[in-house]
TILOLUM-985925 format. One record per atom (N, C-alpha, C): x, y, z. Coordinates in pm, whole numbers, padded with zeros to 5 digits, always signed. Atoms other than C-alpha are relative to their C-alpha. Layout:
<nodes>
XYZ
...
</nodes>
This chain:
<nodes>
-00105+00001+00103
-03782-01898-00155
+00010-00140-00061
-00013+00126+00070
-03774-02175-00416
+00149-00028-00022
-00144+00022+00002
-03428-02323-00365
+00049-00055-00134
-00042+00051+00130
-03417-02517-00692
+00007+00114-00101
+00000-00114+00092
-03509-02200-00880
+00118+00092+00029
-00114-00083-00036
-03246-02004-00686
+00129-00057-00057
-00120+00063+00052
-02978-02255-00780
+00012+00020-00150
-00003-00017+00145
-03073-02234-01147
+00018+00146-00040
-00012-00142+00033
-03106-01855-01146
+00144+00049+00015
-00138-00044-00020
-02758-01801-01000
+00091-00065-00104
-00081+00066+00103
-02608-02060-01236
-00013+00072-00133
+00022-00073+00125
-02763-01873-01528
+00074+00133-00001
-00071-00127-00008
-02620-01543-01406
+00151-00020-00018
-00144+00025+00013
-02271-01689-01373
+00037-00032-00145
-00030+00035+00139
-02285-01838-01721
-00012+00121-00092
+00016-00119+00083
-02410-01512-01869
+00116+00096+00021
-00113-00088-00028
-02141-01308-01694
+00127-00053-00066
-00118+00059+00063
-01878-01551-01818
-00003+00019-00152
+00011-00005+00145
-02009-01552-02174
+00012+00142-00055
+00007-00136+00054
-02061-01178-02210
+00112+00092+00047
-00098-00092-00057
-01791-01025-01989
+00139-00062+00014
-00130+00059-00033
-01517-01268-01889
+00067-00064-00122
-00065+00075+00107
-01451-01499-02183
+00040+00086-00120
-00048-00084+00111
-01438-01223-02449
+00134+00067+00029
-00128-00061-00037
-01139-01082-02251
+00111-00105+00016
-00100+00104-00022
-00965-01419-02214
+00098-00004-00117
-00109-00006+00099
-00631-01401-02397
-00018+00117-00096
+00021-00118+00085
-00743-01064-02531
+00011+00129+00081
-00012-00117-00086
-00659-00823-02248
+00110+00094-00051
-00101-00101+00029
-00480-00501-02330
+00081+00027+00127
-00087-00025-00115
-00195-00396-02102
-00069+00088+00103
+00064-00093-00093
-00399-00113-01953
-00123-00061+00069
+00115+00067-00061
-00679-00360-01864
+00040-00095+00112
-00052+00080-00112
-00459-00535-01604
+00070+00094+00096
-00061-00086-00102
-00366-00361-01279
+00045-00085+00119
-00047+00066-00121
-00192-00453-00955
-00064+00073+00119
+00064-00060-00117
-00412-00388-00649
+00099+00017+00114
-00111-00001-00095
-00120-00471-00422
+00106-00090-00061
-00110+00075+00060
+00211-00645-00480
-00041-00146-00026
+00032+00136+00038
+00141-00965-00669
-00148-00033-00006
+00144+00022-00002
-00238-00921-00653
-00063+00078-00115
+00047-00065+00122
-00384-00850-00997
-00151+00014-00002
+00141-00016+00032
-00721-00722-01109
-00009+00039-00147
+00018-00035+00141
-00851-00695-01465
-00135+00066-00020
+00128-00060+00034
-01133-00515-01637
-00112-00103+00009
+00101+00106-00008
-01315-00851-01649
-00046-00021+00143
+00037+00013-00142
-01305-00883-01268
-00100+00109+00039
+00081-00114-00045
-01448-00538-01215
-00136+00004-00068
+00127-00009+00071
-01712-00547-01484
-00093-00117+00035
+00083+00115-00036
-01833-00897-01395
-00062+00019+00138
+00055-00023-00133
-01872-00803-01028
-00110+00107-00002
+00101-00106+00010
-02059-00484-01114
-00128-00051-00067
+00116+00056+00069
-02290-00680-01344
-00075-00099+00090
+00062+00103-00084
-02355-00967-01100
-00068+00057+00124
+00044-00042-00133
-02407-00769-00780
-00147+00039+00007
+00142-00036-00013
-02746-00602-00842
-00093-00114-00037
+00085+00112+00042
-02883-00913-01011
-00011-00105+00110
+00007+00092-00113
-02794-01132-00714
-00089+00057+00110
+00080-00062-00104
-02949-00885-00471
-00149-00007-00032
+00140+00011+00039
-03274-00903-00668
-00058-00139+00029
+00048+00137-00017
-03294-01279-00613
-00044-00030+00142
+00033+00025-00140
-03314-01268-00231
-00030+00133+00067
+00043-00126-00061
-03508-00993-00055
+00089+00037+00118
-00080-00051-00111
-03296-00779+00176
+00145-00040-00002
-00139+00045+00005
-02969-00934+00065
+00091+00111-00049
-00102-00091+00052
-02647-00750-00009
+00118-00082-00049
-00114+00070+00061
-02324-00837-00191
+00129+00043+00066
-00138-00025-00040
-01971-00865-00059
+00088-00054-00112
-00081+00039+00114
-01758-00868-00372
+00148+00026+00025
-00144-00014-00020
-01383-00909-00387
+00050+00138-00039
-00054-00127+00048
-01322-00595-00588
-00055+00118+00079
+00055-00106-00084
-01559-00377-00386
+00070+00004+00135
-00068+00006-00129
-01393-00497-00064
+00146+00044-00010
-00137-00049+00020
-01048-00426-00210
+00003+00153+00004
+00008-00146+00000
-01158-00066-00259
-00044+00055+00135
+00053-00043-00129
-01335-00046+00078
-00003-00119+00096
-00008+00115-00090
-01218-00308+00334
-00107-00001+00109
+00105-00005-00103
-01489-00190+00577
-00121-00084-00039
+00112+00084+00043
-01735-00390+00366
+00004-00139+00062
-00010+00129-00067
-01603-00702+00539
-00082-00004+00129
+00082-00004-00121
-01800-00586+00844
-00138-00060-00024
+00131+00058+00030
-02112-00711+00665
-00005-00149+00036
-00003+00140-00043
-01997-01063+00758
-00063-00018+00138
+00055+00008-00135
-02114-00984+01111
-00151+00026+00004
+00144-00026+00005
-02465-00887+00998
-00077-00130-00012
+00087+00116+00017
-02759-01126+00998
-00076+00002-00131
+00066-00006+00130
-02887-01010+00659
+00065-00100-00096
-00060+00090+00100
-02839-01257+00371
+00111+00073-00077
-00118-00061+00062
-02499-01191+00216
+00052-00089-00112
-00063+00069+00113
-02372-01290-00126
+00150+00029+00000
-00142-00022+00026
-01998-01341-00161
+00023-00023-00149
-00022+00007+00145
-01873-01284-00515
+00149+00010-00030
-00134-00007+00058
-01539-01367-00671
-00020-00005-00151
+00040-00006+00141
-01595-01251-01028
+00093-00074-00095
-00097+00082+00074
-01275-01408-01163
+00099-00052+00103
-00095+00061-00093
-01101-01642-00923
+00116-00059-00082
-00115+00038+00080
-00748-01712-01040
+00033+00107-00101
-00021-00113+00093
-00700-01366-01189
+00138-00004-00064
-00135+00005+00059
-00325-01414-01236
+00005-00101-00115
+00006+00098+00109
-00397-01725-01445
-00075+00057-00120
+00081-00060+00106
-00668-01545-01642
+00081+00104-00077
-00078-00106+00065
-00438-01250-01712
+00115-00056-00083
-00111+00062+00071
-00161-01485-01824
-00046-00093-00112
+00053+00087+00105
-00392-01678-02058
-00007-00145+00038
+00015+00139-00045
-00398-01993-01846
-00148-00031+00028
+00142+00037-00003
-00726-02186-01830
-00055-00025+00140
+00043+00031-00136
-00740-02237-01452
-00053+00124+00071
+00069-00110-00067
-00989-01971-01341
-00149-00032+00002
+00143+00025-00009
-01353-01957-01244
-00074+00116+00063
+00085-00099-00066
-01644-01752-01112
-00065-00069+00120
+00050+00062-00122
-01760-01815-00754
-00097+00091+00073
+00100-00071-00078
-02065-01714-00555
-00046-00089+00113
+00066+00074-00107
-02205-01816-00219
-00104+00090+00065
+00099-00072-00079
-02504-01716-00008
+00023-00036+00146
-00029+00017-00143
-02427-01666+00362
-00115+00060+00079
+00111-00047-00083
-02708-01636+00617
+00039-00018+00147
-00038+00000-00142
-02626-01545+00979
+00132-00074+00022
-00134+00053-00017
-02264-01643+00933
+00022-00142-00049
-00014+00136+00052
-02329-01983+00771
-00030-00001-00149
+00022+00010+00143
-02299-02066+00403
-00113-00099-00028
+00116+00086+00028
-02629-02206+00275
-00001-00051-00144
-00001+00038+00142
-02568-02219-00103
+00134+00041-00060
-00129-00030+00062
-02261-02222-00325
-00001-00040-00147
-00016+00025+00143
-02172-02209-00693
+00144+00027-00041
-00130-00024+00064
-01840-02247-00876
-00015-00037-00147
+00013+00023+00144
-01842-02210-01255
+00137+00012-00066
-00126+00003+00073
-01541-02303-01469
-00033+00017-00149
+00052-00027+00135
-01615-02137-01804
+00076-00066-00113
-00077+00060+00110
-01334-02285-02012
-00053-00139-00032
+00052+00136+00021
-01476-02636-01962
-00152-00005+00013
+00146-00010-00016
-01837-02515-01911
-00050-00101+00103
+00039+00091-00108
-01868-02702-01579
-00037+00080+00124
+00052-00069-00117
-02059-02600-01267
-00007-00095+00118
+00022+00069-00127
-02036-02719-00907
-00099+00083+00079
+00103-00072-00075
-02339-02629-00697
-00037-00082+00123
+00033+00070-00124
-02436-02711-00339
-00101+00080+00080
+00088-00058-00099
-02708-02646-00085
+00026-00073+00131
-00032+00062-00127
-02639-02708+00284
-00102-00107+00035
+00085+00112-00038
-02775-03047+00382
-00065-00073-00116
+00066+00060+00115
-02884-03133+00028
+00098-00056-00103
-00099+00056+00090
-02559-03244-00134
+00062+00101-00094
-00071-00082+00100
-02324-03107-00399
-00003-00075-00133
+00016+00060+00132
-02351-03165-00773
+00092+00066-00101
-00089-00045+00108
-02131-03132-01080
-00077-00010-00130
+00072-00003+00127
-02288-03029-01409
+00098+00033-00111
-00083-00029+00117
-02098-03055-01736
-00068-00060-00123
+00061+00047+00125
-02155-03173-02094
-00053-00142+00011
+00044+00140-00013
-02199-03532-01977
-00125-00014+00086
+00119+00008-00083
-02486-03446-01743
+00025+00052+00141
-00008-00041-00140
-02533-03402-01368
+00033-00120+00086
-00033+00108-00092
-02368-03615-01102
+00022+00054+00140
-00023-00039-00138
-02361-03600-00724
+00148-00012+00031
-00142+00001-00033
-02017-03513-00592
+00027-00084+00124
-00046+00082-00114
-01840-03759-00362
+00152+00005-00003
-00146-00018-00002
-01485-03669-00264
+00074-00131+00023
-00065+00128-00025
-01412-04026-00154
+00108+00009+00108
-00103+00007-00103
-01110-04119+00058
+00137+00023-00064
-00136-00026+00047
-00755-03993+00017
+00089-00120+00029
-00095+00107-00029
-00467-04243-00007
+00068+00023+00135
-00067-00010-00130
-00306-04316+00330
+00148+00030-00017
-00143-00020+00022
+00048-04329+00191
+00027+00138-00059
-00031-00131+00055
+00192-03978+00142
+00053-00007-00143
-00057+00012+00134
+00375-04102-00166
-00104-00012-00110
+00108+00011+00099
+00039-04158-00337
-00089+00123-00002
+00090-00114-00016
-00115-03826-00235
+00031+00111-00100
-00010-00116+00090
-00181-03527-00463
-00048+00121+00080
+00033-00112-00089
-00180-03191-00289
+00049+00132-00056
-00047-00136+00028
-00139-02816-00316
+00028+00066+00134
-00039-00061-00127
+00044-02628-00041
+00028+00149-00023
-00016-00144+00011
-00006-02252-00032
+00043+00053+00137
-00054-00042-00129
+00212-02102+00242
+00044+00147-00001
-00047-00138+00016
+00268-01745+00119
-00032+00087+00122
+00041-00084-00111
+00077-01590+00411
+00018-00068+00136
-00014+00076-00123
+00167-01853+00672
+00110+00057+00090
-00112-00025-00090
+00370-01776+00985
+00110-00103-00025
-00114+00086+00034
+00717-01929+00960
-00009-00140+00059
+00004+00133-00060
+00650-02215+01202
-00095-00092-00077
+00092+00082+00080
+00352-02336+00997
+00057-00027-00138
-00067+00026+00128
+00548-02294+00675
+00094-00120+00013
-00095+00109-00021
+00809-02528+00821
-00073-00134+00013
+00074+00124-00019
+00553-02788+00930
-00061-00051-00128
+00063+00039+00126
+00371-02788+00600
+00107-00039-00102
-00107+00032+00095
+00695-02783+00400
+00059-00138+00025
-00054+00132-00031
+00823-03090+00581
-00094-00110-00047
+00095+00102+00047
+00504-03280+00505
-00004-00003-00153
+00009-00009+00145
+00494-03156+00145
+00113-00075-00069
-00116+00064+00062
+00838-03301+00079
-00023-00148-00027
+00022+00144+00016
+00696-03655+00105
-00118-00039-00086
+00119+00038+00077
+00383-03634-00107
+00038-00037-00143
-00030+00047+00134
+00365-03796-00446
-00004+00108-00106
+00014-00106+00099
+00254-03487-00636
-00046+00127+00067
+00037-00130-00054
+00245-03122-00532
-00014+00099-00116
+00030-00088+00112
+00079-02883-00776
-00069+00125+00052
+00064-00125-00039
-00015-02517-00733
-00081+00054-00117
+00086-00051+00106
-00314-02421-00946
-00023+00151+00013
+00021-00143-00026
-00332-02072-00788
-00143+00043-00030
+00140-00026+00028
-00709-02090-00809
-00086-00083+00093
+00086+00072-00095
-00948-02179-00527
-00112-00074-00071
+00109+00065+00073
-01223-02260-00777
+00043-00137-00051
-00053+00126+00049
-01005-02533-00924
+00039-00091+00116
-00041+00082-00115
-00859-02650-00592
-00119-00069+00066
+00114+00058-00072
-01194-02700-00420
-00077-00101-00085
+00074+00095+00082
-01368-02865-00714
+00081-00125-00028
-00082+00119+00018
-01073-03097-00771
-00007-00092+00121
+00009+00082-00120
-01083-03215-00409
-00140-00061+00012
+00138+00050-00009
-01464-03247-00415
-00027-00111-00101
+00017+00103+00103
-01436-03460-00730
+00093-00119+00021
-00092+00110-00026
-01168-03685-00580
+00122+00000-00089
-00116-00010+00089
-00902-03562-00824
+00125+00048+00073
-00108-00057-00079
-00687-03400-00554
-00031-00036+00146
+00021+00051-00135
-00637-03494-00189
+00000+00107+00109
-00015-00100-00105
-00529-03191+00017
+00039+00135-00057
-00048-00135+00029
-00480-02815+00004
+00018+00071+00135
-00014-00084-00119
-00346-02577+00269
-00013+00146-00040
+00016-00144+00020
-00440-02210+00298
+00019+00071+00134
-00003-00083-00121
-00381-01929+00546
-00096+00118-00013
+00092-00113+00017
-00560-01622+00409
-00135-00054-00046
+00129+00064+00022
-00928-01718+00422
-00109+00103-00033
+00098-00100+00037
-01114-01436+00249
-00128-00070-00049
+00123+00078+00019
-01482-01535+00221
-00033-00030-00145
+00033+00027+00140
-01520-01499-00157
+00087-00111-00057
-00088+00109+00045
-01228-01742-00198
-00039-00135+00059
+00014+00126-00073
-01341-02005+00052
-00141-00041+00039
+00137+00040-00038
-01711-01991+00142
-00065-00091-00105
+00064+00090+00097
-01830-02141-00190
+00060-00141-00001
-00065+00130+00009
-01572-02418-00211
-00017-00085+00124
+00016+00076-00124
-01605-02514+00154
-00133-00072+00004
+00131+00067-00003
-01978-02583+00128
-00006-00113-00102
+00001+00104+00102
-01935-02776-00196
+00078-00122+00046
-00081+00112-00046
-01658-02987-00047
-00064-00073+00117
+00065+00066-00114
-01840-03053+00280
-00117-00086-00045
+00115+00078+00048
-02151-03164+00094
+00044-00122-00080
-00057+00116+00069
-01922-03401-00100
+00072-00094+00096
-00063+00086-00101
-01791-03549+00227
+00134+00047+00049
-00132-00048-00038
-01479-03337+00270
+00001+00085+00125
-00024-00074-00124
-01335-03131+00554
+00082+00125-00030
-00079-00124+00005
-01213-02770+00580
+00009+00051+00143
-00013-00021-00144
-01069-02698+00923
+00136+00063+00032
-00123-00061-00048
-00809-02494+01108
+00091-00106+00060
-00091+00104-00048
-00502-02710+01170
+00036+00021+00147
-00043-00030-00137
-00410-02534+01494
-00112-00020+00101
+00110+00002-00098
-00753-02509+01661
-00098-00114-00020
+00096+00105+00039
-00941-02794+01486
-00143+00053-00013
+00132-00059+00022
-01230-02552+01429
-00035-00003-00148
+00046-00001+00139
-01435-02592+01112
-00002+00142-00054
+00003-00132+00064
-01408-02305+00867
-00141+00056-00001
+00124-00075+00015
-01684-02044+00872
+00031+00130-00072
-00028-00119+00081
-01721-01737+00648
+00056+00118+00079
-00053-00110-00080
-01639-01504+00938
+00146-00022+00041
-00140+00031-00027
-01297-01673+00970
+00086+00057-00113
-00078-00066+00104
-01033-01469+00787
+00144-00048-00010
-00136+00052+00012
-00709-01655+00858
+00010-00141+00058
-00021+00140-00034
-00573-02004+00911
+00106-00019+00106
-00020+00087+00116
-00375-02222+00892
-00114-00102-00016
+00106+00095+00030
-00640-02437+00722
+00049-00112-00091
-00025+00116+00085
-00622-02782+00570
-00134-00045-00055
+00120+00059+00058
-00884-02901+00325
+00035-00141-00047
-00026+00141+00028
-00915-03276+00272
-00125-00069-00049
+00112+00074+00057
-01133-03532+00101
-00086-00070+00106
+00075+00076-00100
-01236-03709+00422
+00057+00027+00139
-00036-00029-00140
-01219-03689+00802
+00127-00073+00042
-00116+00077-00044
-00965-03967+00857
+00131+00056-00055
-00125-00052+00057
-00709-03827+00616
+00029+00141+00052
-00025-00131-00060
-00760-03476+00754
+00072-00016+00133
-00061+00020-00132
-00676-03602+01103
+00146-00043-00012
-00137+00052+00014
-00365-03790+00988
+00096+00108-00050
-00089-00100+00057
-00221-03508+00778
+00018+00118+00096
-00010-00110-00096
-00303-03237+01034
+00096-00035+00113
-00089+00040-00109
-00125-03435+01306
+00146-00001-00046
-00137-00001+00052
+00184-03480+01086
+00053+00143-00015
-00042-00139+00016
+00195-03109+01007
+00029+00062+00136
-00024-00053-00135
+00162-03021+01377
+00130-00057+00057
-00122+00062-00054
+00439-03267+01467
+00124+00061-00065
-00113-00061+00070
+00669-03128+01200
+00022+00145+00040
-00011-00138-00046
+00594-02776+01317
+00077+00007+00131
-00069+00001-00130
+00711-02866+01667
+00144-00044-00013
-00135+00052+00017
+01019-03033+01528
+00026-00119+00086
</nodes>
């Protein structure tokens, strides 16, 4: 398998899906083209059509591979069992940040990863509004491609002082004790912003524009791509309670993502302390 060609082929597919299926629906969705899969969880015609278009084309790129797409898994949760297989598995989030997309906000993206025997080997995040792509291969670094060219991603170091930190704290699915611990820490940070989009959260941290994010629900299409990109940029994605690194077979947290190891340790310890009271 030619890895450089694979990276370019998937990037081309994401850009084509965005250009032909997603962006023509942006700020042009009819009411009947937006549905609620569950309370507060939206899906649009763009999500479904982009996933259906991408899935067979991705499977053609790697022999014996299969796709685990967000919308297919919503219809048939048993598809998550494929995470336990050793066959190459594509995770697909056809429109990450669907609520933003449906509301006409620009913070959404398309995300794909390739998982082999439970480990993410390749990842792509495409932000079509700004025509920017983050791509990573395990052990080979992460890169950002936009109109200015290609640059290697380096998340850098987060500020030590909470008052200088920029973070996003998602606690909707957290148990109450972790909500309390995270909420206490969040009260002291300099800037807390909720983009409601993993594609934006992970690329912002990998680019050094954001310092921390917390998550609890760790569905693979939301987190496998961004985790590899961030790790290859020097960042950390780890369970706060167990200190175990995230893996695609992990489905719940609490997880903290951070720009660097030292800041992860400091913030995780503060959250744990606040949780205990």
